[in-house]
N, C-alpha and C positions, 0 to 999 in steps of 0.2 A: 487750240492749234489743230489744224487739219492734218490728218495722217497722210504720209507720203504713199502714193500709189504709182508704181512704175507701169506705164502703159504697154511695155513690151516684155512683161514678165514671162509670158508663154514662150517667146523667142529666146529669152535668157535661159529658161529651163531646158529648152531644146538644144541650145548650144552647149550647155553643160553636159547633157547626156551624150551628145555627139563626141565631145572631147573625151569623156569617160570611156565610151565604146572604142574610140581610136587608141586610147592608151592601153586598153585591154588587148586589142588586136596586136599592138606593137609588142606587148609582153609575150603574147602567144608566138609571134614570129621569132622573137629572140630565143624562146625556149626551143622552137623547132630548129633554128640555126645551131643552137648548142648541141642538140641531138645529132645533127649532121656532122658537126665537128668531132663529136665523140665517136661516131661510126667511122669517120675517116681515120682518126687516131688509132682505133682498134684494128682496122684493116692494115694500116701502115705498120703497126707493131707486129701483126701477124706476118706480114711480108718480110720484115727485118728478121724475125725469128726463123722464118723459112730459109732465108739466105744463109743464116748462120748454120742451120742444120745441114744444108747442102754442102757448105764448106767443110763441116766436120765429117760428113760421110765421105766426101771426096778425099780428104786427107787420110781417112781410115781405110779407104778402099771399098768400093761398092760396084755393083753390076750396072751395066748400061741401061737396063730396064728400070732400075731404081732411080737413076739420074733422070731418065725420060719422064718418069712418073712425078718426080719432084718438080721438074721444070714445067710440066703441065699444070701442076698445082699452083705454081708461081704465076703462070699466065692467067689463071682464073683469079688469083688475088690482085693482079695488076688490073684486070677488067673491073673487079669490084672497087678497087681504089679509084679508077677513072669514073665509075658511076657515082661514088661518094663525092668526088670533086665536082661533078656536074650538079649533084643534089645540093652541095654546099653553095655553089654559085647561084643556083635558083633561090636558095634560102637567103643569101645575102641580098639579092635583088628585092625579095619580098620584105626583108627587114628595112631596106632603104625606102621602099614605097610606103610601108606602114609608118615609118618615121615621118616622112613628108606629109602623110595624111594626118598624123597626130599634130604636127606643127600647124597645118592649115586649120584644123579644128580648134586648136588653142588660140590662134589669131582671131578666128571668128568669134569665139567666146570673149576674148579680150576687147574686141570692138564693142560688143553689146555691154560688157561691164563698164567700159569707159563712158558710153552713152548713159548708162544707169547712174554712174557717179556724177556726171554733169547735170542730169535731170534732178537728182537728189539735192545737189548743191544749189541749183536754181530754186527748187522748192523751199529749201531752208532759208535762202536769202529773201524770198517772197514772204515767207511766214515771219521772218524777223522784221521786215519792213512793216508788215501789217500790225505786228505787236507793238512796234515803236509808234506807229500812228495812233493806235489805241491809247497807249500811255500818254502821248502828247495831247490827245483829246481830253483824257481824264485830268491831266495837269492843267490844261487850259480852262476847263470847267471849274476846277477848284480855285484856280487863280481868279477867274471872273467872279465867283461867289464871294471870295474874300474881298476883292476890290469893290464889289457892290455893297458890302456891309458898311453901315454908317454908325457912328457912336450913338445917334439918337434912337436907334433901334435896340438898344440894350434892354434886356429883360429886367424886370424889377422884382 
């Protein structure tokens, strides 16, 4: 039986590598998005804590300069939160793009795999047909030799 050889094996290997690379990039973008989410959560928590501190100081009595200083700090936190939101939006877009790239790479690999399976099945059918022909020829030869035998030719 002749061994199966896929004529597009190099393309198949390339598509597998492209899919693997796309999956790795997707994982990296997910990690970067998670970092952006964590930074946003930390700034939001800091902002909440700052507001609670301001309320506590206002209830306990504080000077106008302290209130101005705390408000300035809050403005800087709001700016940082806005930057984190922008970074998170960018990270989300990158995750979506990486996901689409991963899906496209997977589809390309699946196309080559599907062609591989079809070609392999065609090869197996061809080999089975050839094997059956060989068996039929052998059976035909044996049958002819048995039919050609006559009782007069019996060895003594």
